[in-house]
Backbone as a chain_set.jsonl record, in Angstrom:
{"seq": "XXXXXXXXXXXXXXXXXXXXXXXXXXXXXXXXXXXXXXXXXXXXXXXXXXXXXXXXXXXXXXXXXXXXXXXXXXXXXXXXXXXXXXXXXXXXXXXXXXXXXXXXXXXXXXX", "coords": {"N": [[-49.511, -19.262, -63.3], [-50.157, -21.96, -61.796], [-48.887, -21.463, -60.329], [-49.409, -20.706, -58.266], [-52.18, -21.573, -57.654], [-51.578, -23.232, -56.056], [-50.347, -22.215, -54.09], [-52.851, -21.112, -53.592], [-54.142, -23.155, -52.565], [-52.541, -23.83, -50.101], [-52.664, -21.744, -47.974], [-55.368, -22.174, -47.29], [-55.512, -25.359, -46.404], [-53.779, -24.157, -44.876], [-55.406, -22.89, -43.03], [-57.899, -24.277, -42.942], [-56.216, -26.323, -41.022], [-56.191, -24.682, -38.229], [-58.084, -23.529, -37.803], [-61.154, -23.491, -34.957], [-62.68, -26.041, -34.876], [-61.576, -28.36, -36.261], [-59.552, -30.745, -34.873], [-56.478, -30.775, -32.664], [-54.466, -32.689, -32.871], [-54.275, -32.901, -35.516], [-52.737, -30.413, -35.881], [-50.151, -31.003, -34.582], [-49.461, -33.303, -36.125], [-49.034, -31.815, -38.986], [-47.374, -30.038, -38.167], [-45.598, -31.783, -37.159], [-44.348, -33.675, -38.517], [-43.687, -31.336, -40.905], [-41.417, -30.23, -39.741], [-39.767, -32.934, -39.618], [-38.975, -32.618, -42.508], [-37.417, -30.611, -42.573], [-35.503, -30.869, -41.064], [-32.206, -31.933, -40.049], [-31.047, -34.506, -40.072], [-31.883, -37.725, -41.101], [-34.111, -40.678, -41.554], [-33.889, -42.877, -42.664], [-30.785, -42.657, -44.557], [-29.109, -39.886, -46.814], [-27.349, -41.032, -48.986], [-28.323, -44.383, -49.226], [-28.692, -46.042, -51.829], [-31.675, -45.24, -53.955], [-33.724, -45.02, -51.923], [-32.17, -43.718, -50.388], [-34.063, -41.131, -50.59], [-36.092, -41.534, -50.484], [-37.861, -41.705, -48.643], [-37.855, -38.458, -47.758], [-39.852, -37.284, -50.258], [-42.005, -39.26, -50.05], [-42.563, -38.236, -47.375], [-43.832, -35.761, -46.831], [-46.431, -36.117, -48.967], [-47.984, -38.128, -47.546], [-47.905, -37.072, -44.475], [-50.039, -35.184, -45.648], [-52.631, -35.748, -47.121], [-53.118, -37.535, -44.388], [-53.421, -35.408, -42.914], [-56.395, -34.133, -43.807], [-58.1, -36.421, -43.655], [-58.551, -35.667, -41.658], [-59.803, -33.739, -40.927], [-62.874, -31.992, -40.523], [-65.273, -33.142, -42.367], [-67.166, -30.651, -42.257], [-66.079, -28.226, -41.351], [-64.101, -28.665, -43.515], [-66.327, -28.394, -46.347], [-66.768, -25.897, -45.259], [-64.612, -24.221, -45.457], [-63.668, -24.468, -47.903], [-65.977, -23.311, -49.288], [-65.383, -20.75, -48.609], [-63.318, -19.939, -49.956], [-64.74, -19.87, -52.744], [-66.734, -17.769, -52.989], [-64.406, -15.674, -52.405], [-62.324, -16.275, -54.898], [-64.826, -15.964, -56.214], [-65.451, -13.352, -55.835], [-63.158, -12.15, -56.527], [-63.27, -12.135, -59.42], [-65.083, -10.286, -60.097], [-64.358, -8.151, -59.43], [-62.252, -7.773, -60.953], [-63.934, -7.324, -63.518], [-65.562, -5.612, -63.382], [-63.666, -3.793, -63.255], [-63.113, -3.773, -65.821], [-64.671, -2.874, -67.542], [-65.014, -0.457, -66.766], [-62.71, 0.725, -67.438], [-62.733, 0.591, -70.205], [-65.093, 2.27, -70.388], [-63.719, 4.253, -69.885], [-62.052, 4.328, -72.245], [-63.496, 5.123, -74.373], [-64.49, 7.656, -74.003], [-64.011, 10.675, -75.379], [-62.025, 12.861, -76.394], [-60.63, 15.861, -75.008], [-59.133, 18.619, -75.444]], "CA": [[-50.893, -19.453, -62.616], [-49.84, -22.912, -61.398], [-48.464, -22.071, -58.57], [-51.155, -18.893, -56.956], [-53.157, -22.189, -57.263], [-50.324, -24.317, -55.145], [-50.55, -21.11, -52.88], [-54.042, -21.032, -52.573], [-54.875, -24.64, -51.236], [-51.296, -24.245, -49.061], [-53.649, -21.326, -47.803], [-57.011, -22.76, -47.371], [-55.278, -25.815, -45.703], [-53.343, -24.104, -43.152], [-56.886, -21.938, -42.647], [-58.462, -25.303, -42.031], [-55.59, -27.083, -40.101], [-55.751, -23.821, -37.777], [-60.176, -23.511, -37.146], [-60.79, -24.78, -33.718], [-62.656, -27.085, -34.83], [-59.938, -29.434, -36.235], [-58.577, -31.575, -33.784], [-55.386, -30.332, -32.504], [-53.639, -34.257, -33.218], [-53.992, -32.605, -37.128], [-52.285, -29.417, -35.925], [-49.031, -32.235, -34.624], [-49.576, -33.9, -36.872], [-48.62, -30.705, -39.453], [-46.11, -30.141, -37.239], [-44.354, -33.209, -36.78], [-43.76, -33.588, -40.839], [-42.993, -30.233, -41.251], [-40.468, -30.54, -39.057], [-39.462, -34.248, -40.04], [-38.743, -32.525, -43.394], [-36.54, -29.818, -43.249], [-34.307, -32.191, -39.737], [-30.524, -32.646, -41.205], [-30.906, -36.167, -39.731], [-33.136, -38.739, -41.071], [-34.654, -42.32, -40.817], [-32.463, -42.886, -44.105], [-29.6, -41.612, -44.52], [-29.748, -40.037, -48.412], [-26.664, -42.233, -49.657], [-28.769, -45.567, -50.162], [-29.291, -46.116, -53.789], [-33.427, -45.299, -54.366], [-34.301, -45.83, -50.481], [-32.304, -42.593, -50.234], [-34.374, -39.948, -51.024], [-37.931, -41.249, -51.389], [-38.237, -41.386, -47.533], [-38.4, -37.39, -47.876], [-40.538, -38.099, -51.307], [-43.152, -39.349, -48.889], [-43.398, -37.924, -45.778], [-45.443, -34.43, -47.254], [-47.443, -35.689, -49.374], [-48.355, -38.234, -46.98], [-49.479, -36.068, -44.093], [-51.154, -34.536, -46.486], [-53.091, -36.89, -46.982], [-53.794, -37.762, -43.252], [-54.024, -34.721, -42.332], [-57.265, -33.734, -44.828], [-58.106, -37.387, -43.705], [-58.983, -35.57, -39.66], [-60.252, -32.541, -40.701], [-64.129, -32.241, -40.423], [-66.048, -32.42, -43.494], [-67.55, -29.374, -42.254], [-64.597, -27.876, -41.892], [-63.681, -28.724, -45.326], [-67.126, -27.966, -46.694], [-66.74, -24.388, -45.344], [-63.679, -23.69, -45.973], [-63.453, -24.06, -49.783], [-67.046, -22.447, -50.127], [-65.425, -19.198, -48.906], [-62.798, -19.21, -50.908], [-64.572, -19.861, -53.614], [-66.952, -16.652, -53.457], [-63.402, -14.785, -52.806], [-62.667, -15.879, -56.041], [-66.373, -15.28, -57.123], [-65.438, -12.264, -55.677], [-62.742, -11.12, -57.417], [-63.534, -12.179, -60.502], [-66.721, -9.448, -60.256], [-64.382, -7.434, -59.488], [-62.015, -7.723, -62.833], [-64.232, -7.849, -64.941], [-66.1, -4.364, -62.801], [-62.612, -2.694, -63.459], [-61.986, -3.487, -67.036], [-65.77, -2.539, -67.628], [-64.586, 1.28, -66.06], [-61.84, 0.998, -68.319], [-63.165, 0.158, -71.666], [-65.766, 2.895, -71.085], [-62.747, 6.186, -70.449], [-61.228, 4.333, -74.174], [-64.634, 5.127, -75.15], [-64.917, 9.108, -73.853], [-63.403, 11.891, -76.043], [-60.505, 13.519, -75.324], [-60.924, 17.597, -75.01], [-57.869, 19.122, -75.18]], "C": [[-50.635, -20.255, -61.477], [-50.497, -22.313, -59.894], [-49.553, -21.175, -56.823], [-52.541, -20.484, -56.923], [-52.72, -23.339, -56.079], [-51.129, -23.42, -53.936], [-52.014, -21.179, -51.911], [-54.686, -21.925, -52.022], [-54.139, -25.01, -50.331], [-52.103, -23.836, -47.606], [-55.072, -21.917, -46.959], [-56.141, -24.557, -46.405], [-54.51, -25.508, -44.258], [-54.042, -23.181, -42.428], [-57.348, -23.604, -42.183], [-57.413, -25.8, -40.385], [-55.818, -26.305, -38.442], [-57.392, -23.093, -37.491], [-60.048, -24.924, -35.879], [-61.834, -25.684, -33.345], [-62.429, -28.258, -34.828], [-58.986, -30.164, -34.822], [-56.562, -31.142, -33.9], [-53.864, -31.72, -32.546], [-53.304, -33.687, -35.085], [-52.87, -31.331, -37.211], [-50.402, -29.707, -35.741], [-48.691, -32.819, -35.784], [-48.423, -33.029, -39.054], [-47.477, -30.511, -39.017], [-45.022, -30.068, -37.84], [-43.003, -33.071, -38.305], [-42.74, -32.942, -40.869], [-41.578, -29.75, -40.754], [-38.624, -31.901, -39.032], [-38.701, -33.181, -41.331], [-37.088, -31.502, -43.295], [-35.252, -30.255, -41.756], [-33.008, -32.639, -40.305], [-30.568, -34.006, -40.933], [-32.079, -36.628, -40.321], [-33.124, -39.608, -41.126], [-33.555, -43.129, -41.747], [-31.823, -42.596, -44.105], [-30.087, -41.651, -46.851], [-28.816, -40.609, -49.156], [-26.964, -43.226, -49.941], [-29.476, -44.971, -51.409], [-30.705, -46.139, -53.803], [-33.482, -44.782, -53.415], [-34.402, -44.174, -50.007], [-33.082, -41.558, -49.657], [-35.524, -39.886, -50.978], [-38.261, -41.375, -49.683], [-39.341, -39.789, -46.97], [-39.449, -36.935, -48.657], [-41.312, -38.235, -50.871], [-43.821, -39.228, -47.82], [-44.033, -36.943, -46.427], [-46.338, -35.07, -47.508], [-48.599, -37.384, -48.212], [-49.099, -38.076, -45.667], [-49.889, -35.373, -44.274], [-51.785, -35.266, -46.299], [-54.176, -37.058, -46.019], [-53.655, -36.634, -43.034], [-55.427, -34.56, -42.474], [-58.587, -34.815, -44.192], [-59.145, -36.99, -42.126], [-58.953, -35.14, -40.048], [-61.991, -33.337, -40.403], [-64.047, -32.327, -41.542], [-66.348, -31.524, -43.621], [-66.743, -28.826, -42.105], [-64.102, -27.592, -43.491], [-64.507, -28.102, -46.007], [-66.797, -26.037, -46.584], [-65.612, -22.874, -46.066], [-62.937, -22.863, -47.531], [-64.789, -23.444, -49.646], [-66.56, -20.983, -50.138], [-64.31, -18.885, -49.821], [-62.846, -19.738, -52.29], [-65.37, -18.635, -54.099], [-65.232, -15.817, -53.136], [-62.89, -15.287, -53.871], [-63.74, -15.846, -56.789], [-66.315, -13.389, -57.327], [-64.361, -11.315, -56.558], [-62.486, -11.228, -58.315], [-64.262, -10.72, -60.376], [-66.28, -8.391, -59.687], [-62.828, -6.282, -60.431], [-62.618, -7.31, -63.452], [-65.248, -6.207, -63.802], [-64.794, -2.904, -63.562], [-62.416, -2.687, -64.769], [-63.409, -3.036, -66.944], [-65.018, -0.404, -67.409], [-62.913, 1.232, -66.877], [-61.808, 1.049, -69.648], [-64.731, 1.924, -71.445], [-64.388, 4.74, -71.129], [-62.531, 5.339, -71.603], [-61.95, 5.114, -74.46], [-65.403, 6.996, -74.553], [-63.687, 9.769, -74.246], [-62.514, 12.587, -75.44], [-60.546, 14.386, -75.795], [-58.927, 17.614, -75.24], [-58.045, 20.568, -75.803]], "O": [[-50.74, -19.788, -60.343], [-51.421, -22.404, -59.086], [-49.942, -21.12, -55.657], [-53.589, -20.408, -56.282], [-53.458, -24.081, -55.431], [-52.063, -23.719, -53.192], [-52.319, -21.241, -50.72], [-55.588, -21.781, -51.197], [-54.379, -26.006, -49.649], [-52.305, -24.547, -46.621], [-55.3, -21.731, -45.763], [-56.738, -24.565, -45.329], [-54.503, -26.077, -43.167], [-53.596, -22.658, -41.407], [-57.067, -24.006, -41.054], [-57.717, -25.685, -39.198], [-55.683, -27.035, -37.459], [-57.5, -22.03, -36.88], [-59.569, -26.047, -35.725], [-62.076, -26.107, -32.214], [-62.741, -29.117, -34.004], [-57.992, -29.888, -34.151], [-55.752, -31.215, -34.824], [-52.668, -31.564, -32.298], [-52.318, -34.032, -35.736], [-52.209, -31.138, -38.231], [-49.532, -29.078, -36.344], [-47.58, -32.739, -36.31], [-47.625, -33.544, -39.837], [-46.507, -30.914, -39.659], [-44.189, -29.384, -38.435], [-41.896, -32.734, -38.724], [-41.547, -33.247, -40.873], [-40.816, -29.0, -41.364], [-37.43, -31.862, -38.736], [-37.56, -32.91, -40.957], [-36.008, -31.731, -43.84], [-34.145, -29.717, -41.758], [-32.874, -33.666, -40.97], [-30.0, -34.716, -41.763], [-33.168, -36.082, -40.141], [-32.033, -40.049, -40.762], [-32.606, -43.832, -41.398], [-31.878, -41.671, -43.295], [-30.653, -42.389, -47.658], [-29.27, -40.856, -50.273], [-26.311, -43.674, -50.883], [-30.253, -44.091, -51.78], [-31.114, -47.288, -53.631], [-33.273, -43.591, -53.645], [-35.347, -43.493, -49.607], [-32.913, -41.115, -48.521], [-36.206, -38.89, -51.221], [-39.396, -40.917, -49.555], [-40.426, -39.657, -46.404], [-40.191, -36.152, -48.065], [-42.005, -37.228, -51.021], [-44.881, -39.649, -47.357], [-45.164, -37.34, -46.706], [-47.29, -35.03, -46.728], [-49.823, -37.465, -48.319], [-50.228, -38.502, -45.422], [-50.311, -34.606, -43.409], [-51.733, -35.739, -45.164], [-55.39, -36.935, -46.186], [-54.394, -36.93, -42.096], [-56.032, -34.775, -41.423], [-59.753, -34.421, -44.15], [-60.057, -37.656, -41.638], [-57.793, -35.208, -40.454], [-62.302, -34.508, -40.189], [-63.082, -31.832, -42.124], [-66.169, -30.985, -44.713], [-66.227, -28.762, -43.221], [-63.868, -26.634, -44.229], [-64.015, -27.113, -46.552], [-66.66, -25.213, -47.489], [-65.625, -21.757, -46.585], [-62.348, -21.877, -47.972], [-64.552, -22.435, -50.31], [-66.874, -20.136, -50.974], [-64.246, -17.807, -50.412], [-61.876, -20.028, -52.99], [-65.123, -18.204, -55.225], [-64.976, -15.206, -54.173], [-62.806, -14.201, -54.444], [-63.645, -15.704, -58.008], [-66.719, -12.576, -58.158], [-64.555, -10.216, -57.079], [-61.472, -10.623, -58.661], [-63.454, -9.891, -60.794], [-67.086, -7.541, -59.31], [-62.522, -5.094, -60.529], [-62.04, -6.662, -64.325], [-66.088, -6.859, -64.423], [-64.936, -1.784, -64.053], [-61.668, -1.815, -65.211], [-63.48, -2.61, -65.791], [-64.737, 0.484, -68.214], [-62.09, 2.062, -66.491], [-60.851, 1.552, -70.237], [-65.153, 2.465, -72.468], [-64.269, 5.711, -71.875], [-63.196, 5.967, -72.426], [-61.42, 6.127, -74.917], [-66.567, 7.359, -74.727], [-62.588, 9.595, -73.721], [-62.303, 12.84, -74.254], [-60.534, 14.353, -77.026], [-57.975, 16.836, -75.172], [-57.111, 21.37, -75.774]]}, "num_chains": 1, "name": "protein.A"}
């Protein structure tokens, strides 16, 4: 279940970054972070004990934090509300489907 929460969050961040009201600098920051993470050349080589892998582990969280600071609050609020409505809608659909299944189970079978 944790994976689903992480996936939803990443999708929400993706939509926020591509909202027309979000500054283009945020998109460039995100793309640069992805490129740095995937690039075979690092600022600090991985063979340096302790520090080599630390830069890779610090880049992505730093970029996400800076991006979230740069995205306007109105955009964040709107996308969070949209996600909450989607979750509530899916829960309602699940409850309705469960009730239909229970009613079907209560009906007598005729043969």
